[in-house]
All heavy atoms as an XYZ file, in Angstrom:
903
protein
N      76.110     87.730    103.295
C      76.773     88.845    102.620
C      75.753     89.931    102.297
O      74.573     89.647    102.129
C      77.444     88.354    101.345
N      76.213     91.164    102.246
C      75.359     92.305    101.940
C      75.979     93.085    100.789
O      77.146     93.457    100.849
C      75.209     93.230    103.171
C      74.444     94.485    102.811
C      74.536     92.496    104.315
N      75.182     93.305     99.737
C      75.628     94.107     98.597
C      75.021     95.498     98.683
O      73.812     95.628     98.884
C      75.204     93.473     97.270
C      75.969     92.201     96.986
O      77.194     92.201     97.150
O      75.337     91.208     96.598
N      75.857     96.531     98.510
C      75.374     97.909     98.470
C      75.677     98.441     97.072
O      76.845     98.557     96.691
C      76.040     98.769     99.551
C      75.712     98.197    100.935
C      75.585    100.227     99.436
C      76.375     98.922    102.076
N      74.635     98.739     96.289
C      74.870     99.155     94.896
C      75.334    100.609     94.793
O      75.008    101.437     95.632
C      73.488     98.996     94.256
C      72.534     99.208     95.391
C      73.216     98.657     96.615
N      76.103    100.869     93.751
C      76.485    102.239     93.410
C      75.663    102.645     92.191
O      76.078    102.447     91.050
C      77.980    102.336     93.112
S      78.503    103.992     92.637
N      74.475    103.192     92.434
C      73.582    103.582     91.344
C      74.167    104.737     90.539
O      73.726    105.003     89.426
C      72.220    103.965     91.902
N      75.183    105.410     91.088
C      75.795    106.552     90.403
C      76.789    106.128     89.330
O      77.224    106.952     88.536
C      76.506    107.450     91.418
N      77.149    104.844     89.309
C      78.203    104.423     88.370
C      77.812    104.710     86.925
O      76.712    104.413     86.486
C      78.522    102.935     88.531
C      79.588    102.479     87.579
C      80.912    102.810     87.794
C      79.261    101.753     86.444
C      81.895    102.413     86.903
C      80.233    101.358     85.553
C      81.558    101.689     85.786
N      78.734    105.313     86.215
C      78.583    105.588     84.782
C      79.810    105.039     84.074
O      80.897    105.045     84.628
C      78.485    107.101     84.510
C      77.408    107.827     85.287
C      76.028    107.528     84.725
N      74.989    108.282     85.392
C      74.327    107.886     86.467
N      74.622    106.738     87.039
N      73.363    108.622     86.990
N      79.636    104.622     82.855
C      80.779    104.092     82.111
C      81.527    105.220     81.397
O      81.762    105.176     80.207
C      80.327    103.016     81.121
O      79.328    103.543     80.272
N      81.863    106.249     82.166
C      82.691    107.318     81.632
C      84.100    106.798     81.457
O      84.487    105.802     82.066
C      82.711    108.506     82.602
C      81.392    109.191     82.770
C      80.433    109.364     81.833
C      80.887    109.793     83.963
N      79.364    110.053     82.361
C      79.617    110.332     83.660
C      81.389    109.944     85.251
C      78.841    110.995     84.594
C      80.618    110.621     86.186
C      79.361    111.140     85.856
N      84.892    107.476     80.640
C      86.275    107.037     80.486
C      87.040    107.347     81.771
O      87.001    108.462     82.281
C      86.923    107.726     79.282
O      86.996    109.113     79.498
N      87.670    106.327     82.291
C      88.519    106.437     83.478
C      87.828    107.131     84.666
O      88.337    108.118     85.188
C      89.819    107.178     83.098
C      90.919    106.906     84.108
O      90.884    105.906     84.804
N      91.869    107.804     84.180
N      86.660    106.624     85.105
C      85.986    107.269     86.237
C      86.738    107.026     87.548
O      87.373    105.984     87.724
C      84.623    106.593     86.275
C      84.868    105.243     85.697
C      85.946    105.436     84.652
N      86.691    107.996     88.435
C      87.268    107.838     89.775
C      86.094    107.576     90.721
O      85.134    108.346     90.759
C      88.008    109.104     90.200
C      88.754    108.913     91.519
C      89.519    110.150     91.929
N      88.606    111.087     92.592
C      88.460    112.357     92.270
N      89.132    112.879     91.271
N      87.624    113.127     92.931
N      86.165    106.476     91.450
C      85.072    106.075     92.332
C      85.524    106.219     93.783
O      86.606    105.754     94.142
C      84.632    104.626     92.049
C      84.189    104.499     90.590
C      83.523    104.192     92.998
C      83.973    103.087     90.130
N      84.691    106.860     94.576
C      84.952    106.989     96.009
C      83.725    106.526     96.773
O      82.596    106.799     96.369
C      85.247    108.445     96.392
C      86.512    108.981     95.792
C      86.750    110.448     96.158
O      85.981    111.015     96.971
O      87.702    111.027     95.601
N      83.958    105.818     97.854
C      82.880    105.441     98.772
C      83.148    106.111    100.106
O      84.276    106.131    100.585
C      82.844    103.925     98.984
C      82.148    103.172     97.912
C      82.708    102.635     96.784
C      80.757    102.853     97.854
N      81.744    102.003     96.049
C      80.545    102.120     96.676
C      79.666    103.119     98.690
C      79.277    101.648     96.323
C      78.421    102.650     98.338
C      78.236    101.921     97.159
N      82.090    106.650    100.706
C      82.193    107.256    102.021
C      81.124    106.638    102.918
O      80.073    106.230    102.443
C      81.985    108.770    101.939
C      83.043    109.441    101.085
C      82.678    110.874    100.764
C      83.690    111.423     99.770
N      83.299    112.701     99.219
N      81.438    106.589    104.210
C      80.502    106.055    105.202
C      80.182    107.159    106.188
O      81.086    107.752    106.774
C      81.115    104.850    105.911
C      80.310    104.341    107.078
C      79.033    103.858    106.895
C      80.841    104.335    108.356
C      78.291    103.381    107.964
C      80.108    103.862    109.430
C      78.834    103.383    109.236
N      78.894    107.465    106.349
C      78.479    108.518    107.265
C      77.626    107.933    108.364
O      76.653    107.222    108.115
C      77.687    109.591    106.515
C      77.295    110.755    107.391
C      76.592    111.854    106.600
O      76.389    111.748    105.397
N      76.212    112.898    107.287
N      78.023    108.224    109.602
C      77.248    107.803    110.771
C      77.184    109.003    111.703
O      78.206    109.428    112.226
C      77.915    106.617    111.444
C      77.079    105.999    112.533
C      77.642    104.664    112.933
C      76.625    103.930    113.774
N      76.925    102.522    113.868
N      75.997    109.577    111.845
C      75.873    110.809    112.615
C      76.648    111.917    111.914
O      76.517    112.117    110.713
N      77.508    112.604    112.647
C      78.297    113.688    112.052
C      79.648    113.196    111.559
O      80.446    113.968    111.030
C      78.490    114.807    113.076
O      79.167    114.296    114.209
N      79.927    111.912    111.720
C      81.210    111.345    111.306
C      81.157    110.898    109.841
O      80.206    110.254    109.418
C      81.534    110.144    112.206
O      82.611    109.413    111.697
N      82.187    111.255    109.071
C      82.283    110.852    107.668
C      83.646    110.203    107.454
O      84.677    110.809    107.734
C      82.115    112.068    106.751
C      82.055    111.783    105.256
C      80.789    111.016    104.905
C      82.101    113.077    104.468
N      83.644    108.955    106.979
C      84.869    108.188    106.814
C      85.042    107.816    105.348
O      84.094    107.357    104.712
C      84.821    106.896    107.665
C      86.046    106.027    107.431
C      84.663    107.222    109.137
N      86.252    108.022    104.817
C      86.552    107.539    103.464
C      86.667    106.028    103.530
O      87.446    105.476    104.312
C      87.858    108.140    102.945
C      87.735    109.503    102.288
C      89.116    110.075    102.010
C      86.937    109.432    101.012
N      85.893    105.363    102.717
C      85.751    103.911    102.740
C      86.567    103.289    101.615
O      87.276    102.312    101.797
C      84.251    103.653    102.559
C      83.818    102.248    102.734
C      83.275    101.836    103.921
C      83.908    101.354    101.696
C      82.835    100.545    104.080
C      83.471    100.055    101.844
C      82.941     99.653    103.038
N      86.444    103.855    100.434
C      87.192    103.410     99.257
C      87.704    104.664     98.569
O      86.929    105.545     98.199
C      86.285    102.616     98.309
C      87.005    102.132     97.077
C      87.713    100.932     97.087
C      86.991    102.877     95.899
C      88.382    100.490     95.956
C      87.663    102.433     94.764
C      88.360    101.242     94.804
O      89.030    100.821     93.688
N      89.027    104.773     98.442
C      89.621    105.999     97.910
C      90.944    105.661     97.244
O      91.687    104.821     97.734
C      89.848    107.000     99.057
C      90.468    108.294     98.610
C      89.712    109.258     97.960
C      91.810    108.541     98.842
C      90.276    110.449     97.540
C      92.391    109.728     98.428
C      91.616    110.677     97.778
O      92.177    111.844     97.357
N      91.215    106.329     96.135
C      92.503    106.120     95.458
C      92.706    104.703     94.969
O      93.823    104.202     94.916
N      91.588    104.029     94.642
C      91.707    102.674     94.099
C      91.848    101.584     95.134
O      92.113    100.433     94.795
N      91.703    101.902     96.420
C      91.762    100.827     97.410
C      90.868    101.077     98.610
O      90.518    102.214     98.928
C      93.195    100.562     97.857
C      93.930    101.729     98.425
C      95.386    101.373     98.719
O      96.092    100.919     97.818
O      95.793    101.559     99.871
N      90.494     99.968     99.249
C      89.684    100.033    100.459
C      90.553    100.495    101.616
O      91.744    100.178    101.679
C      89.104     98.649    100.781
C      88.031     98.153     99.813
C      87.910     96.646     99.868
C      86.693     98.805    100.134
N      89.960    101.239    102.549
C      90.694    101.714    103.720
C      90.449    100.762    104.891
O      89.544     99.934    104.858
C      90.231    103.137    104.088
O      88.836    103.107    104.386
C      90.485    104.110    102.949
N      91.265    100.884    105.922
C      91.028    100.120    107.152
C      89.817    100.727    107.849
O      89.616    101.932    107.753
C      92.258    100.191    108.065
C      93.480     99.484    107.522
C      93.319     97.973    107.427
O      92.385     97.429    108.055
O      94.100     97.352    106.722
N      88.986    100.001    108.543
C      89.062     98.565    108.810
C      88.291     97.716    107.805
O      87.965     96.570    108.066
C      88.403     98.475    110.184
C      87.337     99.526    110.135
C      87.907    100.640    109.285
N      88.006     98.276    106.634
C      87.150     97.579    105.662
C      87.917     96.650    104.731
O      87.327     95.800    104.085
C      86.368     98.609    104.841
C      85.581     99.548    105.704
C      86.030    100.833    105.957
C      84.402     99.133    106.301
C      85.305    101.694    106.778
C      83.679     99.987    107.124
C      84.144    101.263    107.356
O      83.440    102.099    108.167
N      89.225     96.814    104.666
C      90.039     96.108    103.670
C      89.818     94.597    103.680
O      89.761     93.971    102.632
C      91.510     96.445    103.906
C      92.430     95.965    102.823
C      93.813     96.551    102.967
N      93.798     97.957    102.586
C      94.460     98.912    103.216
N      95.187     98.618    104.281
N      94.408    100.146    102.804
N      89.695     94.009    104.854
C      89.573     92.553    104.942
C      88.117     92.064    104.992
O      87.877     90.881    105.040
C      90.317     92.038    106.184
C      91.794     92.309    106.092
O      92.374     92.230    105.004
N      92.414     92.647    107.202
N      87.163     93.004    104.992
C      85.753     92.615    105.141
C      84.910     92.893    103.927
O      83.767     92.458    103.849
C      85.130     93.386    106.314
C      85.814     93.183    107.622
C      85.164     94.045    108.703
N      83.730     93.895    108.683
C      82.875     94.902    108.819
N      83.294     96.118    108.971
N      81.578     94.685    108.791
N      85.422     93.664    102.978
C      84.606     94.171    101.880
C      85.269     93.876    100.541
O      86.485     93.958    100.414
C      84.394     95.700    102.048
C      83.643     96.280    100.877
C      83.669     95.999    103.343
N      84.452     93.537     99.550
C      84.922     93.387     98.171
C      84.377     94.554     97.363
O      83.207     94.904     97.498
C      84.431     92.075     97.564
C      85.027     90.846     98.194
C      84.404     89.588     97.611
O      83.223     89.533     97.324
N      85.224     88.569     97.470
N      85.236     95.132     96.550
C      84.853     96.277     95.734
C      84.649     95.864     94.287
O      85.406     95.070     93.739
C      85.952     97.347     95.794
C      85.787     98.425     94.763
C      84.938     99.496     94.985
C      86.458     98.361     93.551
C      84.765    100.482     94.030
C      86.299     99.335     92.586
C      85.450    100.397     92.823
N      83.613     96.406     93.650
C      83.476     96.356     92.195
C      82.995     97.742     91.789
O      82.481     98.485     92.635
C      82.500     95.271     91.753
O      81.176     95.714     91.910
N      83.132     98.142     90.526
C      82.713     99.490     90.144
C      81.229     99.766     90.408
O      80.848    100.917     90.609
C      83.019     99.546     88.650
C      84.102     98.550     88.453
C      83.817     97.452     89.432
N      80.402     98.735     90.425
C      78.960     98.955     90.582
C      78.424     98.659     91.985
O      77.251     98.884     92.245
C      78.186     98.091     89.574
O      78.551     96.717     89.776
C      78.512     98.497     88.142
N      79.277     98.151     92.890
C      78.798     97.839     94.244
C      79.963     97.554     95.187
O      81.099     97.374     94.754
C      77.865     96.623     94.225
O      78.589     95.455     93.928
N      79.634     97.499     96.466
C      80.548     96.947     97.457
C      79.821     95.800     98.137
O      78.596     95.812     98.263
C      81.009     97.999     98.495
C      79.817     98.726     99.112
C      82.004     98.965     97.892
C      80.191     99.675    100.239
N      80.576     94.790     98.548
C      79.975     93.612     99.184
C      80.652     93.358    100.524
O      81.854     93.153    100.588
C      80.120     92.389     98.296
C      79.781     91.085     99.024
C      79.791     89.906     98.116
N      78.481     89.854     97.476
C      77.946     88.729     97.023
N      78.589     87.601     97.094
N      76.756     88.755     96.472
N      79.841     93.401    101.585
C      80.315     93.026    102.916
C      80.199     91.524    103.056
O      79.153     90.951    102.752
C      79.438     93.666    103.999
C      79.754     95.095    104.292
C      79.176     96.112    103.554
C      80.620     95.425    105.320
C      79.447     97.438    103.840
C      80.897     96.740    105.612
C      80.317     97.755    104.869
N      81.240     90.873    103.549
C      81.151     89.445    103.826
C      80.214     89.198    105.007
O      79.489     88.225    105.034
C      82.537     88.874    104.118
C      83.498     88.988    102.946
C      82.938     88.378    101.673
O      82.370     87.292    101.672
N      83.076     89.089    100.565
N      80.255     90.092    105.995
C      79.336     90.031    107.133
C      79.185     91.448    107.673
O      80.041     92.293    107.448
C      79.871     89.098    108.224
O      81.094     89.603    108.727
N      78.083     91.704    108.359
C      77.834     93.028    108.913
C      77.459     92.933    110.385
O      76.988     91.896    110.852
C      76.709     93.777    108.146
C      77.158     94.157    106.756
C      75.424     92.978    108.110
N      77.696     94.024    111.110
C      77.263     94.151    112.494
C      76.476     95.453    112.609
O      76.407     96.237    111.653
C      78.458     94.201    113.470
O      79.173     95.433    113.250
C      79.393     93.019    113.266
N      75.917     95.704    113.772
C      75.175     96.950    113.962
C      76.051     98.174    113.749
O      75.560     99.231    113.381
C      74.551     96.977    115.354
C      73.399     96.015    115.491
C      72.760     96.112    116.838
N      71.735     95.089    116.962
C      71.093     94.827    118.065
N      71.358     95.514    119.154
N      70.184     93.887    118.098
N      77.350     98.028    113.992
C      78.281     99.145    113.797
C      78.348     99.581    112.329
O      78.776    100.689    112.030
C      79.681     98.760    114.281
C      79.780     98.597    115.782
C      79.434     99.880    116.527
O      80.029    100.931    116.218
O      78.558     99.835    117.404
N      77.956     98.702    111.423
C      77.983     99.023    109.987
C      76.748     99.799    109.540
O      76.674    100.228    108.395
C      78.115     97.739    109.155
C      79.425     97.024    109.422
O      80.474     97.698    109.476
O      79.405     95.793    109.575
N      75.775     99.972    110.444
C      74.584    100.749    110.099
C      74.966    102.200    109.852
O      75.751    102.776    110.610
C      73.558    100.695    111.234
O      73.034     99.400    111.367
N      74.429    102.772    108.790
C      74.716    104.162    108.467
C      74.497    104.414    106.991
O      73.934    103.585    106.272
N      74.965    105.559    106.524
C      74.773    105.952    105.137
C      76.055    105.695    104.342
O      77.128    106.133    104.723
C      74.412    107.437    105.053
C      74.109    107.904    103.633
C      73.908    109.412    103.562
C      72.662    109.826    104.301
N      72.409    111.281    104.191
N      75.911    104.974    103.236
C      77.023    104.700    102.329
C      76.841    105.557    101.086
O      75.801    105.500    100.432
C      77.088    103.207    101.988
C      77.508    102.396    103.195
C      76.583    102.013    104.155
C      78.846    102.086    103.400
C      76.968    101.322    105.295
C      79.243    101.383    104.538
C      78.301    101.012    105.472
O      78.705    100.332    106.596
N      77.841    106.368    100.792
C      77.763    107.333     99.698
C      78.777    106.945     98.632
O      79.972    106.818     98.915
C      78.059    108.763    100.208
C      77.095    109.120    101.327
C      77.993    109.768     99.064
C      77.544    110.305    102.173
N      78.291    106.750     97.422
C      79.151    106.439     96.283
C      79.230    107.685     95.399
O      78.200    108.217     94.990
C      78.573    105.269     95.493
S      79.482    104.892     93.988
N      80.444    108.136     95.115
C      80.647    109.268     94.216
C      81.495    108.825     93.037
O      82.531    108.193     93.213
C      81.346    110.424     94.919
C      80.467    111.166     95.868
C      81.158    112.396     96.463
O      82.297    112.704     96.077
O      80.541    113.024     97.326
N      81.023    109.135     91.847
C      81.747    108.805     90.624
C      82.101    110.115     89.940
O      81.225    110.932     89.660
C      80.903    107.912     89.689
C      81.696    107.543     88.451
C      80.434    106.659     90.424
N      83.395    110.316     89.707
C      83.877    111.545     89.086
C      84.478    111.191     87.737
O      85.380    110.355     87.648
C      84.929    112.241     89.981
C      85.404    113.544     89.337
C      84.371    112.494     91.369
N      83.961    111.814     86.692
C      84.464    111.575     85.349
C      85.342    112.720     84.885
O      85.627    113.652     85.641
N      85.775    112.652     83.645
C      86.584    113.729     83.081
C      85.800    115.037     83.108
O      84.581    115.051     82.976
C      86.976    113.400     81.634
C      87.949    112.225     81.581
O      88.659    112.008     82.585
O      87.980    111.540     80.546
N      86.501    116.125     83.288
C      85.824    117.415     83.340
C      85.094    117.565     84.654
O      85.596    117.216     85.716
N      83.879    118.049     84.601
C      83.132    118.305     85.833
C      81.986    117.321     86.034
O      81.030    117.617     86.735
C      82.588    119.735     85.810
O      81.758    119.909     84.678
N      82.067    116.147     85.406
C      81.009    115.152     85.571
C      81.116    114.510     86.953
O      82.133    113.923     87.290
C      81.120    114.054     84.506
C      80.864    114.542     83.114
N      81.873    114.958     82.281
C      79.710    114.688     82.432
C      81.350    115.331     81.126
N      80.040    115.182     81.191
N      80.046    114.630     87.732
C      79.998    113.997     89.045
C      78.624    113.351     89.214
O      77.605    113.972     88.921
C      80.214    115.012     90.187
C      81.608    115.629     90.101
C      80.029    114.339     91.554
C      81.861    116.713     91.140
N      78.606    112.111     89.653
C      77.354    111.430     89.974
C      77.479    110.883     91.389
O      78.562    110.480     91.818
C      77.070    110.313     88.982
N      76.371    110.873     92.112
C      76.411    110.462     93.514
C      75.161    109.660     93.843
O      74.079    109.976     93.362
C      76.473    111.728     94.381
C      76.542    111.512     95.861
C      76.845    112.850     96.517
C      76.149    112.994     97.835
N      76.430    114.263     98.487
N      75.330    108.605     94.626
C      74.179    107.849     95.126
C      74.412    107.517     96.591
O      75.547    107.442     97.053
C      73.937    106.587     94.299
O      75.003    105.684     94.424
N      73.309    107.326     97.306
C      73.390    107.035     98.737
C      72.501    105.844     99.071
O      71.434    105.683     98.488
C      72.919    108.241     99.559
C      73.735    109.483     99.340
C      73.211    110.681    100.131
O      72.142    110.554    100.785
O      73.858    111.728    100.090
N      72.972    105.033    100.017
C      72.183    103.910    100.523
C      72.275    103.936    102.036
O      73.376    104.021    102.594
C      72.716    102.555     99.993
C      72.006    101.394    100.675
C      72.555    102.461     98.490
N      71.124    103.884    102.697
C      71.099    103.761    104.157
C      71.027    102.280    104.513
O      70.093    101.594    104.115
C      69.895    104.494    104.748
C      70.140    105.976    104.849
O      71.147    106.409    105.400
N      69.232    106.756    104.305
N      72.019    101.821    105.266
C      72.052    100.428    105.705
C      71.653    100.376    107.171
O      72.207    101.105    107.997
C      73.454     99.838    105.525
C      73.629     98.392    105.992
C      72.837     97.433    105.114
C      75.101     98.005    106.011
N      70.674     99.536    107.475
C      70.244     99.333    108.855
C      70.429     97.855    109.182
O      69.806     97.000    108.558
C      68.780     99.747    109.053
C      68.598    101.231    108.717
C      68.333     99.452    110.487
C      67.151    101.667    108.641
N      71.304     97.579    110.135
C      71.533     96.201    110.580
C      70.777     96.036    111.887
O      71.063     96.717    112.866
C      73.040     95.914    110.775
C      73.252     94.477    111.209
C      73.803     96.206    109.490
N      69.791     95.128    111.896
C      68.910     95.018    113.057
C      69.360     93.979    114.072
O      69.011     94.073    115.224
C      67.493     94.713    112.590
C      66.916     95.872    111.810
C      65.470     95.659    111.443
O      65.050     94.527    111.209
N      64.714     96.729    111.374
N      70.115     92.983    113.671
C      70.561     91.964    114.610
C      72.005     91.615    114.359
O      72.551     91.919    113.315
N      72.617     90.996    115.317
C      74.008     90.580    115.157
C      74.052     89.219    114.470
O      73.250     88.346    114.774
C      74.693     90.459    116.524
C      74.807     91.763    117.278
C      75.769     92.745    116.638
O      76.701     92.315    115.939
O      75.574     93.950    116.818
N      74.988     89.062    113.569
C      75.213     87.753    112.971
C      76.009     86.931    113.979
O      77.066     87.353    114.418
C      75.979     87.888    111.672
N      75.465     85.794    114.375
C      76.173     84.962    115.342
C      76.665     83.708    114.641
O      75.933     83.093    113.873
C      75.259     84.568    116.520
O      74.080     83.974    115.994
C      74.898     85.773    117.362
N      77.905     83.335    114.896
C      78.426     82.144    114.238
C      77.776     80.883    114.791
O      77.312     80.866    115.928
C      79.920     82.184    114.575
C      79.999     82.977    115.837
C      78.869     83.965    115.797
N      77.750     79.862    113.987
C      77.248     78.574    114.430
C      78.189     78.037    115.493
O      79.402     78.082    115.338
C      77.189     77.622    113.234
S      76.706     75.971    113.683
N      77.645     77.537    116.579
C      78.481     77.156    117.710
C      78.803     75.673    117.767
O      79.552     75.256    118.621
C      77.783     77.562    119.012
C      77.500     79.060    119.145
C      76.709     79.337    120.413
C      78.787     79.848    119.138
N      78.209     74.860    116.884
C      78.454     73.437    117.074
C      79.879     73.073    116.692
O      80.448     73.590    115.760
C      77.378     72.565    116.420
C      77.516     72.284    114.957
N      78.602     71.645    114.424
C      76.677     72.525    113.929
C      78.420     71.508    113.125
N      77.274     72.045    112.803
N      80.497     72.208    117.529
C      81.895     71.827    117.283
C      82.002     70.892    116.090
O      81.013     70.339    115.641
C      82.300     71.120    118.575
C      81.029     70.590    119.129
C      79.943     71.553    118.700
N      83.198     70.741    115.597
C      83.427     69.814    114.495
C      84.513     68.848    114.917
O      85.583     69.309    115.295
C      83.833     70.570    113.242
C      83.918     69.682    112.044
N      82.799     69.207    111.403
C      84.977     69.161    111.403
C      83.179     68.442    110.398
N      84.487     68.401    110.384
N      84.373     67.534    114.942
C      83.112     66.883    114.592
C      82.058     67.132    115.664
O      82.391     67.366    116.803
C      83.488     65.403    114.512
C      84.667     65.269    115.418
C      85.396     66.584    115.368
N      80.821     67.072    115.264
C      79.764     67.482    116.174
C      79.442     66.371    117.159
O      79.617     65.198    116.877
C      78.576     67.964    115.363
S      77.116     66.999    115.336
N      79.024     66.774    118.336
C      78.626     65.793    119.342
C      77.105     65.638    119.275
O      76.414     66.541    118.857
C      79.064     66.264    120.731
O      78.488     67.522    121.011
N      76.626     64.489    119.669
C      75.193     64.245    119.623
C      74.633     64.279    121.037
O      75.299     63.828    121.958
C      74.908     62.887    119.002
S      75.459     62.778    117.285
N      73.453     64.807    121.276
C      72.592     65.426    120.277
C      73.174     66.762    119.812
O      74.041     67.320    120.446
C      71.265     65.614    121.008
C      71.664     65.765    122.443
C      72.877     64.885    122.629
N      72.642     67.246    118.733
C      73.125     68.471    118.087
C      73.142     69.613    119.108
O      72.100     69.976    119.643
C      72.182     68.802    116.920
C      72.743     69.799    115.969
N      72.997     71.092    116.327
C      73.097     69.699    114.672
C      73.482     71.757    115.292
N      73.548     70.918    114.272
N      74.321     70.207    119.414
C      74.412     71.232    120.457
C      74.045     72.640    119.988
O      74.021     73.554    120.791
C      75.882     71.170    120.859
C      76.574     70.768    119.601
C      75.624     69.853    118.881
N      73.781     72.825    118.707
C      73.511     74.166    118.215
C      72.132     74.616    118.672
O      71.146     73.923    118.433
C      73.605     74.170    116.687
S      74.271     75.676    116.031
N      72.009     75.801    119.317
C      70.723     76.237    119.843
C      69.770     76.804    118.794
O      68.674     77.182    119.101
C      71.117     77.326    120.847
C      72.393     77.867    120.305
C      73.088     76.702    119.649
N      70.198     76.870    117.558
C      69.359     77.414    116.486
C      69.702     76.664    115.210
O      70.700     75.948    115.178
C      69.620     78.901    116.313
C      71.066     79.198    115.985
C      71.324     80.684    115.849
N      72.699     80.911    115.485
C      73.207     80.746    114.264
N      72.444     80.356    113.287
N      74.481     80.970    114.012
N      68.939     76.821    114.157
C      69.312     76.142    112.912
C      70.693     76.591    112.447
O      71.017     77.769    112.492
C      68.241     76.586    111.918
C      67.089     77.004    112.769
C      67.671     77.528    114.047
N      71.495     75.639    112.056
C      72.863     75.911    111.638
C      72.999     75.730    110.131
O      72.333     74.876    109.568
C      73.805     74.924    112.303
S      74.733     75.616    113.642
N      73.879     76.505    109.508
C      74.105     76.286    108.093
C      74.899     75.018    107.812
O      74.960     74.553    106.706
C      74.889     77.532    107.662
C      75.557     78.007    108.898
C      74.636     77.652    110.020
N      75.515     74.448    108.870
C      76.309     73.226    108.711
C      75.526     72.057    109.267
O      75.217     72.040    110.457
C      77.640     73.370    109.441
C      78.321     74.673    109.203
N      78.866     74.999    107.991
C      78.486     75.750    110.000
C      79.367     76.214    108.067
N      79.165     76.690    109.276
N      75.179     71.083    108.455
C      74.401     69.952    108.981
C      75.224     69.113    109.948
O      76.424     68.967    109.779
C      74.029     69.160    107.720
C      75.032     69.558    106.696
C      75.468     70.948    107.023
N      74.573     68.612    110.939
C      75.226     67.745    111.904
C      75.351     66.357    111.301
O      74.358     65.800    110.823
C      74.394     67.694    113.185
S      75.191     66.786    114.533
N      76.552     65.793    111.266
C      76.732     64.483    110.644
C      76.235     63.318    111.499
O      76.342     62.182    111.111
C      78.247     64.394    110.438
C      78.829     65.264    111.488
C      77.819     66.367    111.726
N      75.693     63.599    112.677
C      75.219     62.539    113.560
C      73.908     61.954    113.037
O      73.090     62.667    112.461
C      74.970     63.102    114.956
S      76.371     63.996    115.624
N      73.699     60.657    113.239
C      72.420     60.079    112.832
C      71.300     60.629    113.695
O      71.480     60.853    114.889
C      72.617     58.577    113.043
C      73.710     58.463    114.046
C      74.587     59.692    113.859
N      70.155     60.892    113.088
C      69.018     61.376    113.888
C      68.343     60.202    114.575
O      68.238     59.114    114.025
C      68.032     62.116    112.999
O      67.643     61.287    111.931
N      67.947     60.414    115.824
C      67.349     59.294    116.572
C      65.867     59.486    116.737
O      65.338     60.522    116.528
C      67.998     59.187    117.948
O      67.990     60.428    118.599
């Protein structure tokens, strides 16, 4: 998981929080009007102080902009550049696992087979 903090968050009364994603000249509303937009809705958890990706790919690399708007003309903004250098690959070993362990790299799931 990857957490991106919103350093702009202030405990103003009833703040409006917006997240935007910028990649090159493209700017996408990420969190707006109290909800996550597609395609982030099923991949990201929102809290007032951060967003959390369950998993990331290289396509998620870019600038994440958090804007907090309070009553009147109070506006705070913070930016985080996210660089994803490798692809997250799922563990390939089947369940139940066959022996010897077929996973080509260390797996987060231990193989239940006895070691020989």
